[in-house]
N, C-alpha and C positions, 0 to 999 in steps of 0.2 A: 221263313222268308227274311232275307237280309234287307235291312232298312238303311236309308241314307241318313248320315249324321253330319251336321255342319261342324266344321272345325273352328278353332279359336280365331275369330276374325273381327275386323272392324269395318263396317260399311258407313260411308259418310259422303257428304256433298257440301262443298264450300258454297254458301248461299249466293255469293256474287258471281260464281262461275258456272253453277248448274251442271257440274260434271260428277257423275257417280263414280266413286273410287272405293276399292276394297283393299284392305291390308291384312295379309295373313300373318298372325302374330309370331308363330314359331319359325317359319321360313324367312320372314321379312320381305316376301314378295308383295308388290302392290301394282295395281293396274286399273284402268277404267273398265267398267262393266257395260256391255251392251244390254238392251232391254230384255232379251231372252234370259241372259244370265241372272239379271235382277229378279225376274219372275220365278226362276227355278229356286234361287236362294230363299225367296220369300215363302215358298210353299213346300219345299222338299223334306223338311225335317220329319223323320219318322216314317217316311213313305218309301216304298220300293221304286226302282226305276220305272217299272211298268205303271205303277200308280201315278207317278209324276207325269208320264206320257199321257195317261188317260185324262188327267186333270187339265192338261194344256193343249190337247189336240184340237180344240175349237179355235185356238189362236196360232198354233205352229204345226208344222209337219212332224210326224213321229221321228223320222230319221234325224231331223234337225235337233230335236229335243235330246235324243240319245247322245248325239255327238257333243252337244253342249254339256251334258252331264259328265261325259268322259273327260272333257277338257277341264271342268271344275275339279274333278278327281285328280287329274294329273298335276294340277298346281296346289293340291291339298286343301282346297276350300271345303270339300265334302269328302266323305269316305264311305265306302260300302265294300264289303269283302268280295263282292262279285265284280268290282271294277278295278282296272289297273291303276294302282296308286304309286306314284314316284315318291319314295321316302327319302331319297338321297339327292336332293337338289344341290348342285355344286355352288360353292360360294367363292368369293375372290380369294385367290391364293394368299396365304400368310395372315389372314385375319383371325385373331384369337376367337375361340369359341365363346368365351365369356370374359368380359373385362370392360374397362372404360378406355377412352382414347389414351394410349400410352405416350408418355414423353420420354426423352432420353436424358432426363436430368432429375436431380433431387431439388425440390424447391422448399425453402424454409423461411418462415416469417420469424425474424429475430426481434423480440420485444425488448428493445433497449430502454424503454420507458413505460412504466405503469402509472403515469400521471399525465394530465393534459392542461393546457392553458385556456381552453375554451369549453363550452358546454353545448352539446347537440341533443335535441329532444329525443332522437331515436337511438342514441349511442348504445351499442351492444356491449361495450366495455365498461359500462356503469360509470361513465365520466372519465374513464382511462385507467382505473385501478382494478378492473375486473372483479369488483366485489371484495377486494382484499385491501392490503396496505399500499398506499401510494409510495412508489419507490422508483429509483433509476437502477438499471442493471449495472452491477459492479464490474470493474475490469477483469478480475480473476474469473468471474462467472462467464463473462463475455468471451474471453480467450479460450476457455474450455469449450464453450459452445461452438466456436469456430473450429477447434480441433475435432470435435465430434461430427460436425456437419461435413467437413471436407473428407474426413476418414470414411464416413458413411457413404459419401458420394463416389468413392473410388470404384464401386461396382459399375456405376453408370458412366463415370468419366466426366460428368458435368454437374455443376450445382448453381443454383440461383439463391442468393441471400437477399431478402427484402427486409429492410429495417422498418420496424413497425412500433406502434404504441397502443394506447396513449398517443402522445405526440413525440416522435423520435428525435426531432431537432432540439428538444429540451436536453438531450444527452449528446449533442453534437461533438464535444471533445472526445467522447468514446469512439464515434465513427471515424475520426481522424486517425486514431490508433488502430482500429480493427481492420480497416480496408487494406492498408499495407501488410498487416500481419496475415490476413486471409490470402492475399495475393502471393505472398512468399511461401506460405504453407502449401497452397494448392499447386504452385509450380514444382515444389519438391516432390509432391505425391502424384503428379501427373493428372491433375483434375482441372478442367476448364472452369472458370468461375465468373459469374456476372452479379451485378448488384442492382438493387432497386430500393425505393423508399416510398412509403405512403404517408403523406403529411397533410396537415390542414392549411399549410401555406402562410400562416400568420407570422412566423418567426424568421423567415428567410432573410439572411443578410447577403451582402455581396460576396463575402468569403464563403458562405455556405453554397450559394449559387455556383460559384466557380469550381468548388470542390466537386459538386454533383455532376457538373458538365465535364470536367476534366477526367473524372473516373468513369464516365460513360454510364451513369446511372439511368435506369428507367424510372422516371419521376412521375408518381401519381399524386395529384393534388385534389383534395375534396372540395368541390364547389357545386352548390346545388342549383345553380341557374342564375337568374338575374338578381339584382339587389334585394327586391322585396322578398323573394323566396329564400335566399340565403340568410338574410338578417332575421327572418322570422324563426328559423330553425337552428341556425348555428351562430351562437353569440359568445362574446367574451364574458367572463365571470361578473363583470360590472353591469351586464345587461345590454351593452352597446353592440351594434352589428359588426360583423367581420368582413363584409363584402369588399369594401374599398381597399382594405389592407391586402386581402388575398388577390384581388384583381390586379393590383399594382405589382405584386410579387410574381404572379403568373406571367405577366407580360414581359418581365425581365427574363424569365426562363425561356419563353417561346421566341423571344428576339434572337436567342443564340442557338437553341436546340429544339425547334418545334416538333421534330419527328420523335423525340424521346420524352415529350411531356404529354401525359394523359390526364384529362380532366374528368373526374367521375362524380356524378350527381346521384343523390339518393332521392327518389321521387316519392312524395307523400300524397295523401288525399287532398292536401291544401292546394297542390298545383300538379295536375295530371296531364298537362299539355307536353307530351314527350318531345315533340318536334321543336317546340318553342324553347324547352330547356336545352336541348342539344344545340340549337342555333346560338343560344346565349353562351354556351361553353366555347363553341368554335369561334365566336367573335373575339376571343382572347388570343388568337394566333396559332391555334393547332387544330388539325382535323380529327384528333384522337378524343372523341367525346363518348363517354360511357355513361349510360343512364340505366339505373336499376331500381326496383321498388324497395321501399323501407321494409325491413324484416322486424316486426314488432308485434306485440300482442294485439289481436283484432279489436280489443277494447279501447285501445289508444285512439284519441280523436283524429289523429293524422294517419291512422292505419288504412292500408288498402284492403278492402274487404270484398266479399262476394258480390255485393251490389255494384261494385265498380268494374266487374268483368266485362260488360258490354263496351265500356269506354276503352278498356285495355285491348280488347279484341279489335276495335276499330283502328287503334294505333298500330297494332301488330300487323294487321292486313295492309295498311299503308306502307309499312316498312318492307313487307314482302314484295309489294309491287315495285318499289324502288330498287330492291335487290334484284328482282327479275329483269328489270330494264337494264341494269348494269351488267348482269350476266349475259344477256342476249347481245349487248353491244361490245362484249369482250373486255369490259372494264372491271376494276376492283369495286366491290360493294363498299358503301360507307361504313358498314359494320359487317363482320364476318359470320354473324349468327346463322343466316340461312345457308351460306356456303357450307358451313360445318354440318348442318343438319342434312343437307342434300348428300354430302359425302357419306354421312353415317347411313343413310337409307340405301345408297348405291352399294356400299360394301356389305350391308346386311350383318354388320357386327353386332353382337349382343353385349349389353352392359348389365353387370350384376350389381354395380354400385353407382351412385350418383356422381362421385368425384374420386380423386386420388387421395383424399384425406386419410390420414393414418398410415399411408404407404409412401407415396412419392411426394406428397405435400404434408408438411408438418409445421408446428409452431413451437418456439422455445420462449417460455415466459421469462419475466425479468429475474426470477429467482433460479432459473436454469431448468425448470420443469419442462418436459416435452409433452405437448398436447396434440390431439387429433387434428386440430386446425386452429387458426387464430380466433375464429368466432366462438369456439367452444372452450377457450382458455379460462373461462369463469366456472367451468363445470368439473369438479374433482373426479367424477366418474369417467371423464375423457382424458385424464392424465395417463400418459403411457410410459413414464419413466423420467429420467433427468440426464443432463449432459455428462454427469460424472459416472453414472452406472450404465447408461445407455437405455435402449428401448426394451420394455418387457415384451418379448416376442410372443409369449402365450396370450397376453392381452391383445396384442396386435392381431393375432389369428382369431381371437374371440370376436373382435370387432368385425373382422372380415366375414365371419360366419353369421353373426347376429344381424348385421345390416345388409346382408344379401337380399336383393329385391324380392326373391322368392320366399323369404322368411318374414316379410313385412305384411301384416294382414290386409291393409288397404291396397297394397301394391300388387300382390301376387295374382289378382284377378283383373288388373287393369290392362287394356290392350296395348298401352304404350310402355309397359314395364321394361321390355328389352331395349328400348330406345333411350329412356332417361335413367334407368338403373335405380329409380327410387328418389332421385332428387337430393336436395341439400338437407343434411341432418340438423344443422343449426336452424334452418328455416322451419323444419318440422317441430323441433323442440320449442322454439320461440312462439310459434303460432298455435300449436295444438297441445303443448305441454309434454309431449312424448316424441322422441326422435323416431320411433317406429311408425308414427302416423303422420304422413306428409301434409303440408299446407294445401288445402283444396283450391285456393286461389292460384297458387303456383302450378298445381297439377293441371288445372283447366287451361292455363296459358301454354304450358308445355305441350299438351295434346294438340291444341289448336295450331301451334307453330309447326308441329310435324305434319299435320294435315295440309297446311299451306305448302310445306316443302314438297310433299308428294304431288300436289297439284302443280307446283312450279316445274317439277321434273317432267310432267306430261306436256306442259306448254313448251318447255325447252326442246324436248324431243320432237315435237311437231314442227317447230321452227327450223331446227337444224339437228338432224338425228345424231350427228357425230360430236356435237358440242359438249355433251355431258362427259364423254370419254376424253376429249381433248382438255377440257378445263380441269377435270379432277384427276386426270392421269390414271384412270382406272379401267379395268375390264368391266364394263357396265353389266350388271345382272339385274334386270327388272322385268 
């Protein structure tokens, strides 16, 4: 006797919406379940079709039950050798079978400074020196780094260089030399180039401001919210607060180029009102407010831990409702997070890795060493070569295999593995001590965000069946 087996799936219900939804892990299909389907999935495991019918005949007609079982088999939620199973469900044309969202550029964080003029409680760079010797990148190293980056980017035709630290403005004279050098080289090699900077905003002079604006930099300034929050976490070395200086400098930038100024806050357990933090950032003259949790050891007093998950979920839910309202009204969302998750669900693309680290996103340390990403530039095991000899391709391939989501013990059985690809390796290494084991707090948030995104798809489709297709310019498959 052939018995029904349930396939890898995730059944859930957003508490506020009371809508039962099922997600099929391997195909990426998701849809709302009617009561009969719910009952069959609850009782069918290990039973034959006739046994399921016998079990449920006091509630439903036999023919109705059989038809429902066949439908569940067709969408691969259950399998039985006696049932017709569609094994080749079409996906959106052109979507890679396994990968992360691809970009058409090489993005490199260039660490022109391994030292900093302030101290932040959660600093992943160990105060700016990445656990090594405090130093500024030297011109000969910097020029070779530019040569390597632009040459490496020829395959894609575009690159983005983000000046990073420590505090990159401590080495501003080097930026003045590197930008024209990089522009000249990229023009000769046929590579489009863009520039960005991540700064604490305390050293900005009028000359620096004008240079960044004239060269069309994407300017990211770290500001953790209002005065009390900022001055508690981000201080000058003499212990005084940084808020007033940063706020004044930010307003100079936003007065001239608000669209290219991004204020990014690190949220800690000391202040978890995400909306209030974002509003404080926007009060400085730009709508580009980015708020993310501190990535630190869970033992730190300001760490966001598992007991904070209910608060985090409340805030995520509120964000999803605002995003849904914007989508239904045809407006841009205040952040693109849910738009990108909805697009991911609709294309049913699978991710084997959490990011493009080690491939299309890399970091060059102040001594010219190439690392998997900026956040792991303190970890010798994540060094991938240097700008003089290039990338160790065997090591690059090793990372690609080692950190494939299907090779990570905690990830390979998670229903969301094909959506998140395993998440951030730096987050995992910092919070669990092992990059192979993800941060459970981050995992819980990621899963919840995808559940909300699925529920949002249902609501959008009910309101306007063609809106998903129009907004995301896709052949919708759901």
